[in-house]
C-alpha positions in Angstrom: 20.4 -1.8 3.1 19.2 -3.2 -0.2 16.2 -1.9 -2.1 13.7 -4.5 -0.9 14.8 -3.9 2.7 14.1 -0.2 2.2 10.7 -1.1 0.8 10.0 -3.4 3.8 10.4 -0.4 6.2 7.7 1.5 4.3 5.5 -1.5 4.0 5.7 -2.3 7.7 4.7 1.3 8.6 1.8 1.3 6.1 0.6 -2.1 7.4 0.5 -0.7 10.9 -1.4 2.4 9.8 -4.0 0.7 7.7 -4.5 -2.4 9.9 -5.3 0.0 12.9 -8.5 1.2 11.0 -11.9 -0.3 11.6 -13.7 -2.3 8.9 -16.1 0.7 8.3 -13.1 3.0 7.8 -11.4 0.6 5.4 -14.5 0.1 3.3 -15.1 3.8 3.2 -11.5 4.8 2.4 -10.9 1.9 -0.1 -14.0 2.1 -2.3 -11.3 2.9 -4.9 -7.7 1.9 -4.9 -5.5 4.4 -3.0 -2.2 5.3 -4.7 0.1 7.8 -3.1 3.7 8.6 -2.4 5.6 8.7 0.9 9.0 10.1 1.7 11.5 8.4 3.9 15.2 9.2 4.3 15.1 11.6 1.3 13.6 9.0 -1.0 10.2 8.7 -2.5 8.2 5.5 -2.5 4.9 4.6 -4.2 2.2 2.9 -2.1 -0.9 1.2 -3.4 -3.7 0.1 -1.0 -6.6 -2.0 -2.3 -9.6 -3.7 -0.8 -9.4 -7.3 -2.1 -12.5 -8.7 -0.4 -15.5 -7.3 1.5 -17.5 -10.3 2.8 -20.2 -10.6 5.5 -17.6 -11.5 8.1 -14.3 -9.8 7.1 -12.4 -7.4 4.8 -9.1 -8.3 3.2 -6.7 -5.5 2.3 -3.5 -5.5 0.2 -0.7 -3.0 0.4 2.1 -2.8 -2.3 5.3 -0.6 -2.0 8.0 0.1 -4.6 10.3 3.0 -5.5 9.2 3.6 -9.0 12.5 2.3 -10.6 12.4 -0.1 -13.5 12.5 -3.0 -13.7 12.4 -3.6 -9.9 9.0 -1.9 -9.6 7.4 -4.6 -11.8 7.5 -6.7 -8.7 6.5 -4.5 -5.7 6.8 -5.7 -2.1 3.3 -6.6 -0.9 1.5 -7.6 2.3 -2.1 -8.3 3.1 -4.2 -8.4 6.3 -7.7 -9.5 7.2 -9.9 -7.4 9.6 -12.9 -9.3 11.1 -16.2 -7.5 11.1 -18.0 -7.2 14.4 -21.0 -9.5 14.8 -24.3 -8.1 13.7 -26.3 -6.3 16.4 -29.5 -7.9 17.5 
């Protein structure tokens, strides 16, 4: 498996985790960029999660993954998703 395929495994798992959260959870947890490390198959990967947009109708989130090696980490593997906000209560 090449480096970017390994990163894809981590990115897919992080996308599932973060996209399962509600808009309120995402806004609360991503008021600042979240950077952390995960371990998989005895390797360490860096993960960065950022709230790109918080509009009246949706939030847009980006997740980036790399392994910290240079120069490959200058271009992390990224993914985004949009979570629609529920309609306002009347």
